[in-house]
N, C-alpha and C positions, 0 to 999 in steps of 0.2 A: 319511605319511613326508615328503612335500614340505613340509608345514606345519612339521614339526619342524626340517628343514634350514634353512628360511627363518628360523625363530626363533633357531636357533643362530648363523647369520650375523649377525642383528641384534644379538645379545648380544655377539659378537666385535667388531663395528664400534663398539658402545657403549663396550666396554672400551678399545679402541684410541683412540677419540676422547677419552675421559675421561683417559687416561694422558697424552696430549699437552696437554690442557687444564690438567692439574695441574702442568705444567712440564717434562715429558720432551721433549727435542728430537728431531725426526725423524732428524737425524744427530748422534751423540754421540761423544765420545772415551771408549772403554772403558778403554784402557791408553795411557800415555805414559811413555817412558823417556828422560830427558835425561842425556847423558854429556858431561862437560866436562873438557877438558885445556887446557894453555896454547896449543896449536896447532890444535886441532880440537874442534868441537862437533857431536855427533850426536844426532838426535832421532828416536825411533821411536813411531809411533802405531798404534793399532787403532781405526779409525773404524767405527761401526756404523749401519746403516739400521734404525731402530726401527719403521718403518712396514710395512704389508702391500702396499705398491706400490713400483715402481721409482722411484728418484730420481736425477736428473742434477744433481750438486752441484759448484759451483766451490770447491775447497779453497784456502785462502789461508794463507801463512806470512810473517810479518813479522819481519825481523831487528831487532836492537837499534838504537835511535836513537843517533846520534853527532853531535857538533858539531865546528865547525872547530878544527883544531889548527895553530898557527903552525909547529910542527916537521914537519908532514906533507909540506912541500915539500923538506925536506932529502933529499939523495941516498940516505941509508941508512935512511930511515924511510918506507916505502910507506904511502900512506893506506888503500887498500882492496885486498884480495885475497880476496874472499869465497869464490871457487871453489865456488859453490853446486852441490850434486849432489842429485838427487831420484829416488827409485824408488817405484813403487806396485805391489804384488803382484809384487815382484822385477823389474819391467820398468822400464827407464830412461825417465824422463819429461823432456821439454824444456819447462820451464814458461815462462809469460809473466812478464817482469820489468818492474815499474814502480817509481816512487819516491814516497815520502811526505815532505813537509817540514812542519815545525811550528815555531811560535814560542812561547816561554815568556812568558806575560803577567805583569803586576805582581801579580795576585791568586794566582799560583802555578799556574794552569791553562794548558793548551796550546791553541793555535789552529792548525788546518790551513791552511797557506798555499801549498800546492802549486800551486793554480790561479792564485794571485796572481803567483807567480814565473814561471809559464808565460806569463801575460798580458803581462808586460813583455819577453818574448822569450827568456827563459833556457830552454835545453834540459834534458832529464833529466840528461845528463852534466854540464852546467855547474852544475846545482843540487846534484847528488850529490857532485861532486868540487871544488866551488868554483873552477871553471876560470878565471873572469875576475878572480880576486884572486890574483896570483902573488907569492910570496915565496920566495926561494931557501932562506933559513933564518930562524930566529926574529928575529935582530937586524937583518935587512936591510929596507930601505924597500920597501913594497909597490908593485907595478905593476898598475894597474887597466886593464882592456881591455874591449872588446865592450859588450854590453848592461848589464853591471854598472857600467861607467864612465858610460854614457849615462844610467842611471837612478839614479845615486848619491844625488841629492837626495831622490828618492822613497824609496829604501831607508833612508836615515838618518831621515827624518821619520816613517816608519812602523815603525821599530824593527827593520829587517832588517840594519842595519849599524851598527857603533859610530861615534860621532862623532869619536873621537880618531884612530884609525888605519884606520878604514873597513872593518875586517875583518867578514865575515858572521857573524851570530849565530843563524841558524836551525839547527835540528837536522834530520837527514835519515836516512831508513831505506830499505832495499830491501824490496819486497813481491813475493813469488813466488806464482803461482797456476796451477792447471790444473783441467780439468773431469774428474770421475770419475763413472762410472755405478755406482750401487749397486742390486743386486737386492733384493727384499724380504727383510729380516732379515739381509742379507749384512754381513760384517765384512771391511774392507779394510785391509791392512797398508801403511803409508806410512813411508818413511825419508828424511830429508834430512840432509846434512852441509854444514858450511861452515868456513872458516878465520876466526877472529875478527879484527876490525879491529885494527890496530896503530897506536897514537898518536892520541889526540884529547884535547880539553880536559876530557873526563870522566874523566881519570886512567887511561887504558888503558896508558900507558907512562910511567915516571918514576922519581924517586928522592926520598928525604927521610929525616928522622929517625924512628926508632921509639922511643917512650917507654915505659919500664917503670914501672908504678905497682903496687906490691905484686906479686901474681902474675899481673896482667893486662897486656896490651899495647895500646897505642893508636897509631894511625897518623894523621899529619896529612893523609893522602890521603883518608881516609874518616871520616865521623861514624858510628861503629860502632853507635850506638843510635838512629839517626834514623828517624822515620816508622814505628815499630813493626816494623822489620826486624831480625830476630835475626842477629847476626854472631858466628860461632864462629871463634876463632883457634886454629890447630893447629900444633904444633911446639915445639921447646925452644930457648930462647935460651941460648947458651953463657955461663956466668957470667963468664969472663975478659973477654969482649967487653963485657958489661954494666958491669963495674967499670972497665974501661979507658976507656970512653966516658962515664963518670959518668951512667949510665942513659940516655944518648942514643946509640942504635944506628943507624949509617948503613945504608941498604939501597937496593936497586933493586926495582922491582916490575913485573909484567906482569898486567894485569887483563882479565878476560873478563866481558862483560856480555851476558846472554842474555835475550831477550824472551819472557816467558810470559803477560804480561797481555793481549796482543792475541788470543791463542788463547782466553782466558777470555771476552773480549768477544764473540767470534764463536760459540764452541761451548759455553760454560758450564762446568759442573763436570766435572772429569776423574774418572772412577770409580776408577781406580787409577793413582797417579802415583809414579814412582821417579826420584830424583835420584842420579846417580852422578858424583862428582867425583874425578878421578884425581890421586893424589899425585905430587909430583915427588921423584925419588930423587937428591937433591943435598945435600951437606953445608951446614949453616947455612941451610937453606931452610925457609920456613913458608908457611901458607895462611890466608886469611881468607875464610869463606863467609858471604854475607849473603843470606838469603831469609826469607819470612814463614812459616816452619814450623821444626820441630825436626830436627836431625841425629840419626838413630836408631841408626846403626851406624858403626863405624870399624875398618877392618882395615889391613893393611900396604900395600895397593895403592889402596884407594878409601875415600872417605867416602860413606856411603849414607844415603838417607832414603826411606821408603815411606809414602805418605799415601793414605788413601781419601777420596773425595769432596772433591778438592782444587780450590779456587777461588782462584787467586793474586791478590793485590792489588798486589804489587811484583815487579819483575823480579829475576832472580838475578845476583848479583855474586860473582865468585871472584877474589880477589887472590892472586897467587903472588909471594911475597916472597923476595928473595935477599939475605941479610945479609952485609955486608962485614966482612972481618977487620981 
């Protein structure tokens, strides 16, 4: 009997070891639901411990990268109000917050420059909010202060600041993390919410012409077929507006960029992924949803997509467009 039990344990250990060797992560995302609206993003996860032993894992969540916006210092355009809130198994968590800064290189790749900016004396707050480059509004001359001013030559020579008006060009993101203990085979439900950033040079807030070409719409704010990202435009353009503007429709927009690629880099494939984008109930309003999969359902309140074995290659962009009369 003892021999049989030992043999069974050996078989189970072999199966467990072979499953991880074939690519199954010890901690995986079984379910993920992303809900997007203009003012709130909510993300729900079911993390699972696929091993037969307890695991103490640091879970990390990275918000979308944003770049400097000359309008962000205007009184009516707040730069950041993430209001990040996190729960695990319905318990409120106080996560650790750090920042990540990156620089776009000429070859199109990104370089992590967080430590470089720290090494010249910039704090997390100064890096995140571009504190030492002060502009009251877009057309005002900048005022340089602190370590930014002291290191301006270094920043320009190494591509951290523009040579013309000295404004910073690195992109920055907030990273939230906490430690979670997983029992063998346990599934842990984690939820976080945040308010999307308003106003940055990635077109999170702005205005422009909307061009009608046949039955499709094109926005100067987005290249809607770039990098294999499918973009779906939803809504009806009033014919009288189209004719009056000679097919040039003025609009304002609010854009929400949500980071899903960082999760993919850490946790791999999501077994069951759901995207829910809430529609806006407003006359002459439209939406453009850009992500690397298909929209599978569309009802009065939401645009939905359900995907199995999802491994995102691009982040999700949702443009909310408000067409002027």
